[in-house]
N, C-alpha and C positions, 0 to 999 in steps of 0.2 A: 503493500498501500505504500502509496508516495500521498504528501501533503504540497499542497500548491496553495499561491496566494490566491490565484483565481482560473477559472473552464468557462470557456463558449460552448455552448451545445445549441445544433440545431435541429427540431425536430423537423419533417418533411415528409410529403404524402399529396394523394388527393383530396379535394374539399372535404369529401364526406367520411376522412379516416380519423377526424378531429385530435389532427395537429397541433388547433388553436388552444381547444380543451386542454390538453395534452401538458404543453409548453407553459400553459397559467398554472396548472397545476405544481408541476416544479416549480416555478416561480414561488409561488405561494408561498408549496415548502420550505425552501432554500430561507424566504423569506425570515419566517417563524423558527428559521435554526439560527438566525441571527446573522446569515451573509449581505450583503449589498446587494443589490440585483438592478439591474436593467434589460430591458426586453424590446425586442423589434418583430414584433408580426409584421409577415410579407402574405397578401392575400391575392389571390388573381382574380385578376379584372374582367372574367367575366362567369357569369352566374351560374352558366351548366355547358362548362366545356366537357367536351369529350372524355369518359375517364382512362385515367390511363396515357393522356399524353402530358405534354410540357405546360402547354397553356394551363391544364387545370390543376398545377402542384402549389400546394397553399402550406407556409411555413411559419416556425418559430422560431427566433433566435432570443436566448437568454444567456448574461455573462454573469455569473455570478463570482463575490469574493473576500476572502478576509481582508483585503482591504476597501478603498475610497473606489466604487467604479459609478466612469461618468458616461461611459458606451456601453453597446449592446455584446463590442469587442469586433475586432478586426476581421478573424479567421477564425471559423468553429475548431475546438477542439476535436468533437465530438459529431456527426452527423448522423441520425437515424432516416434511413429512406426505404416510405413502407413502400415503395415498385419501381422500375427502373427511372422513369420519368423525373423523381423525385431524388436517384442519383445524378443526372444528367445536367438537372437544373442548379446544383447545388455543388457538386465537385469540385468545379475549376476553384469555389470559394475556400475550401477546407485545408485547413494547416495541414503543410507536410509532415507525413509519421503521426501523421491526427487517424482518428477509429470510425471506422462507417459501420451500423449496424442494420443489417438488410434483413428484412422478409422475403424468406429465402421462395416462398407461395407466390409472390407477384410475377418473379424472375422466369416468367416465362416467353415465348418464341413470338405469342402473341404482346405478351406488353413490351417484348424489345422494339418490336418491329413501330408500336404507337409513340417512343420514344424516340426515336430516331435511330436504334442502336442496328450495327446488322449481325450481331450476333449478342452471345452472353460476356459482357464486360467481365465480370468477377475472371472471367478465362483466359483474358488477355494479358499484358504487361503492362496496361495502363494505370493499374490501380496496385501497382509494386510500393509504390510509397507509403502507404496506408496498410494498418491495422483491420482486416475484416472478422466480423462478428456473423456469420450466415444462421441466422434463425429461422425455423419455422415460425414464424409468428401466427399465423392463422391458425395452421394445426396444432399447435400446441395450444393455442384458446381456444378450439373445438374441443382439444383434449381434454383441457381441468377443467370444461363445462357438460361433460358428456352424461353427468348424472343425471342434469335438468332437465329431463326429456319433456317438463310441460313446456320449455322454453324454444323455439323454433329458432332455425339453424340461423338465420337472415340475424335474429337479434345477438348468439350467441358470437356472432363473426364481427358485429359492432363493437364487442367489448378488447377486440385487440388491440387498441391504441392503451388502455389498460395496462396489455399485456407486454406492451413497447416501454412504458413510462416505469414498469417495477424493473424491468430490466436497469435502464437509468438509476435508478436508486440503490440499486446492488452497488454498480460501478461509482456511485460517487456519494455512497453511505449516507441515504434520504432516508427521512423517519415517514413511515408508512401509514402512520396515524392520524396528519392532517388529510391526508388523501380520504382515506376509508371514513373520515369524520364528511370530509364534504359529497363521498357518492353516496352516505347515508342521508342528508340533506336533498340533495338534488332528486334523488328518487323515493324521497320518503312515503307517495303514494302505491309504489308499483316495488314494495319488498322481491319478488322475484328480480329484479333488475340491481338492487345492492348486493343479494347476495353476488350474483352471476359477474359484476364490475371489481366486486371484492377480491374474488375467486383470482380472476384476471390478473389482479394487481399483484397480489401472492407469489401466482403461478410465473408471473415474469420473473420477480426477484428471485424465487427458488431456481432458476433456470439459470439466471445469470450466476447464482452461487457456485453451482455444479459445473461452470466453465472455468470456474476462480481463476486456474493456474495456466490458462491459455488468455485473457487481460488483465491490462491494469488498473488495479481500482483508484481512489483517489480521496482522499480528505480536504474538506476546504473549513477552514476554523472560522469560528463568527469573526465577523466587521466588528473592528473597534469606532463603535460610532459616537456622537453625541446622546446623552440621556433624554430620553423624551416619549412620548408616544407616538408610534408610527402606525402608517398603515400605507399598503399600494396602491398607487394611484393611476392612472392614465392623464392624460393632456385632456382630452374634452371633459373626461369626468368634472378634470379641475378647474377648467373653463366653467362649467356650469355653477359648479359651487362660492366661485369667485363672485359670479355673478350675484348670488343668492345674496351672500354677503354683503353685496353694495347695496342689494334692496334693502334689508334689516337695518345698514347703517343710516342710510337718509330717510326710512320710514314712507320711502313709494315700492308702490308692489312693479314686480318685474311682469314684461308684460314679453313673448315671445312672439315674433311674427314668420314664417320658415317654412320654407319649402326642403324637401329631403332629397341630400346629396351629398356623396362620398367624396368624403371620409369626413365629413361635419354634423351627420345623422347623429348620431350619436349625443351629444348636445340637447338633442329635442327629447331626444327620450330617456335622458337624464332629469330633464328639466322639468317634463311628466309627471314623475313622480312626489312632486313638492306641492303640489295645491293648497295644503296645509301650511305650507310659511306663504302662500297669499300670492305664487306662480298662474301666472296663466299662460298657456303654451295654445298658440293657433296653428296648424299646417293647411296653407293657401294654396291656391291651384296654381298659382306660380313666382317664380321668383317676384317679379315688380309687384305683383298682389301681397306678397310676403313683407316685403319691405316699406309700401304704402300704410300697411296695417299698422305697424310698428311705431311709424312716424304718429298717426292718428293718436295710439296708445301715449305717445306722449304728449301729445296736443294735450292729452286729454289726465297728462299729470304725473305717469309713467315710466319707470327708467325705462328703456324702450331697447330691443334687439333682434335682431335680425342676423340668422348665418348661413354660412355658403360654402361652397368653394369657387376656385377661380373662373368656371364658367357663369356661374352666376351670381356674382359679384357683378361682371361685366354687367348683366342684365338689369341688376340694382342702380346701376350708375347716374340715370338718372333723379331714382326717387332719392339716393343719397345728396344729390346738389338739391334737392328740394327742400330737403333734410336742415344742411347748412343754408340756405338762405330763410327757411323756418329759424331757423337757430335753437333747437330740441335737442336733449340730449336721445341719443341714438348709439347703443353701440351695436357697430358692426364687425361680425368676429367672420374671417378670411382662413379656414383651415386649409393653405395650402396644397396643390397636388400637379402632378407632368402637365403641360399643355404645350402647346395654344388647343383652341376646340376643347374635344371630350377627350382627346391627350392620354395619360394616363392614367386613371380614376383610382388607380390604388397606390399607386407609388407616390415618394414626397418629390418634393420640387419650391424653390423659394425665388419663381418666376413672376410672379402677382408684384411685385413694390413698385415698379414705375407706374402701373397701374394703378394703384392703392393712392400714390403719390399726384397720378396727374390724370385718372383714366375718367375724369369727369368735360360737361361743356363749361368753356368759362373760368376766368382764376375763382379755382373754386377749393380754397386749403381746409383741411382737415387734422385732428390730430392723428397719429399715426405713432402705435407701439407694438413688441414682440415680444413674447413669449422664448425662453430659452432653451427649457426643457418640460418634460411632465408635469414636475412636480415644482414648475415657477407657472404655471398655469391659472393657479389659483390667484395667487397675488397679482399678474399682470391683469387678468379679467376682472379684479375687484380694482384696479388700477385705474383701468378703461370706465369702467362705471361711475369710479368718483371723479375722473377727469368732465367727462361729458355732463354729469349732474352739477358741477361747479362751476362749469366754462360754458354751457348752455351750447354744445355743437356736438356734431355725430366723432366718436372716435372710432378707428379702424384697427382691431387687434391680428394680428398674424401669429397664427401659427403654421403646424403646417405637419402632416401625414403621419409623418415620424414622431414626432412629440405630441400626436394627436392621440394615436393607437400606443404606443411605446408607455410604460407602469415605472417606476420607478418606487423609493420607502420616500415617504411625503410624511416630514414629522409636523404634529396636529401644533397649530400657531396659535398664539394668544390672541384671543380675539379682541381682547380690550387693544389691541395696534388696530383692528377692524372696524370699530365702533361708532366711527359717529363722522356722515357725510353732510356737510351743511348745504343745503340746496339753495337755490335763487325762489322757491316757491314761495307765491304770496298766497297767506291766507287769511280768512275773514275779511268780512265785507269794506270797500272802501269810505273811506270818511274825510269832508271836506272835498270842496267842489272844482277842485284841480283835476283838470283831465288827465286820463291814465295816458301813459307816455310808454308803448311796450318796448321799442328799441331803444332808451333811454339808458346810459351805462353807466358802470362801475369805472373805478380807477382799471379794471382789469379789460376792460371792454365788454363784460359781460351784462347781457341783457334780465330783466323779469321773468318771472315763470308765473302766468296768470293760465288759471284752466278754467275751460267754459263753464258759467252758470254760477262765478265768482260775482256779485253784485257792484258796480260801480268801474269793472273791472270789462269790459267788453271791448273790443277792439279786433282789430282787420290785421290775415294774415294769410299769406301766397306767396306764389313762389315769383312773382313780377318785383321788379328791381321799386323800394325803401327810398323813402323820404326820412332824412338822419329823425330821430325821436319818436314819431311818429307812426311811422311804417306806414305811411297812407303810400296807392302807386304813383309814382315818381317817374318820368323821362326826362328828367333835366339832364344833362350832360356832364355837369359838374360833379352835380349830387351823386352818380354812378359812381364817376374816379372816385369820389369821398370815400364812398360807402365799400369801391372792391379793397381799398388801402384799410379800412378800419376793420376788415372782416378779414386781412390778412393779418393786420397787426396783433388782432385778438388771438392768432397763432400764436403769436410770434410769444407775445406775453407770456404762455403757458410755461414757457423754460423756467420761470422763476417757481412755479408749484410742482416740478420735477427734480430728481435726486440728483445730484453732480454724476457725473463719468466715473466709474472704477477702471480700475487696473492690475489687470495681476501681472506682479514684477516689480519693474524698477521704472519709473516717471520718467529717465530718458535713458537710452542707447542707440543699439545700430538697428536695430525692425522692429516696427510695431506692427503686430499682426491687429486689423479691427473682423470683428467677423458680428452675426444678427442673426435672431432666432436660432431656430433649433440646430445649427451645427455651433452649439457652446462647448457641449460634453468630448467633440473629437481634439477640438480648435485649443480648449484649456486642457487637453491630455498633451498633445502634441507640443504645445509653449512651455508646458512643463519640463516636458521630456527635455526636450534641447536647453532649457534652461538647465539642467542641472549636469549638461556636461561643461557649463561655465559661459555660456553665451551671451549675449545680449541683447535679449529679444523679450517683448512684452506682449500684452494682451488685452484690448477693450472690447469687450463684447457689448456691443449698445443695444439697448433695448427701448428707448425712446427714440423714435426716429423722426418727426417732424412734432413737434422742434424736436432738435437734438440738444444734449445737456448743454449747458455753455461754458464747461470746462474743457471742452471734448477739442476745442481747436487751439490751447497750451500743452494739453497732451501731444498733441500730435507733432507740433512746433519741438519736440524733446527729440524726437527721432530720424535720424538719417534718412531713413526710408519705412516706405508705407505699404506692408500688403494687406488685399482686400479677399478672404476668403469668402466663397458663397457657390449655394446650386443655381446658378442661373450663368448667363451669360456677361455681368459686371454691373449688374443695373446698381449696388451700393458702391462700387465704386468706380461709378459717374458721377453717384449724388455728391459721396468726398472729394472729389475732384474739382467739384462745381461750386462746391461750398467753401472750400478749405485751401484749393490749387496748392496741394502736396503733391500732382504728381503720384498717386497711388497706383500701385500694379496689381492687380486680381488673378488670382489660382479660383477657376472654374470648372463645374461638373454638372451635367446636365443629361443624369441615366437613370432617374428616377432612384438612386441609392444615396443613402450618406456618403458625408465624406469617412475616410479611416485612417486612424491615427498616425499607420504608418505612410501614406501619401504623404498625409502633410506636412511630418518632419523633415522628409524629405523634401519637400518646395521648399521650407522655411531654411534648410541649409544653403541648398540653391541658392536663396535667395541673400542670406550671410554673405558665402561665398560671392556673389554680383557685389555687394555692398564694397566688399573689400579693396575688389578690383579697378572701381571707378575713381 
């Protein structure tokens, strides 16, 4: 048995093989055993891809460790391949010398052909670099359940994912009890399925024990983490909870108007559970109606939310502009995915930044923030709600498929730090004879919020240009220019209400790496690895994008060179260069996959070498 600091496992098979459930149970058990974790579910885009084909492969990768884990890992140490297609789709990513657990029952001529193999890859030399565990997973599952005559063969076959899970539990010394408890809860109304799945889990564990001499086993000690109460959380759940907390802290009900779209739909699913917190969810007939309904809710006094991904945000563009003209508190969540058009619905990307900043007609500035990892989504969603309510303007929260679906341990926060949001809401009937001016502003250029039905505060609202203070329709050229500048300056002044930019490392040096959004784990790990070699590199990971923190310009001036790493063709690099004129260079990737730590280490070292040669 080897003791290791961390290990990466990828479970892979057909969409119907239960790989997401298997990976989730391995992750949950590891978290309960004290390990730090990070996960990366990888879904096929096709709803019903032909069974046994690469297009239908579903995967789940988890990195567990005794140290702080920031990413799901670059290369799996172990691959569980339930069929040849799963092997072919994933073997290129496996670490040399790694272990492949194959379900030999699926390795037949028909499945070889579906996967694009000309023969059995296990009989060639292409897998010589790996340790192969050949297990008759389906057959042995059926054998373990042969005495359960009341259960049909199809139901028995479905238990094979727990058999595979049992094998990995033995190899990595995982406790069976948490998963057995889960099975009992999941199938509480079907005792027969409880018995079958538990038997399959134990059978897989026992099988691995019988072949112990042929396989390496590993022990991963508990991680040393900050004391507190933790739970696993994914980005979409964190986003939903952060907005609920913003609703509670402001005293305004949360309304979500949305239309289902991958990978944002789970925010709707999560929020629909919380009617007892005053949350209202509305599934509209299309994206435009979804956004318009949220604007109506904001006019009626709610913290308004609309959620989508790139294609839906494009459709919402005109309505977001309307909310900006109304100056109402609307949070827009964009869970980014590969584009353009339908693109890569289940893969991650950061290519919506330009659209978020500029993708509306006219001069239409909005606040833009971005979450950095799954356990940051709660905080940044709360921040999006706070900024929308306190500054009476739309706020776009950018996440992406990588952090929306990925999970991490999340330390439950002290809610006293999230307890009070001061809104601009006017309460009670108007006194005095002065006419109410709905667009009269405070020193931050924020207007007041009078909801319909408040006596004395009746006012006009609309998308046409407004006269200053009164909000009446105005076509005066001078007034239009003045109002455009006011709305722009209003967003600029938000910079005084956001935290300073933090730097990982020294405030001066040879190279500043800038990243944003879900790339944090990889860039943070890569920068720290290079710093351990004594090199002068630091990281500025941006979460507040428009406006940016006021100290960012000074930070950039402290470095000889700036490298912007992002999952697009250089959108943040262009923003940084246009604002700070620092000749930043970019490292870009648009493969529907997150960065690997190793590739960033290589790029950072190359840029440091180039800096020395200049």
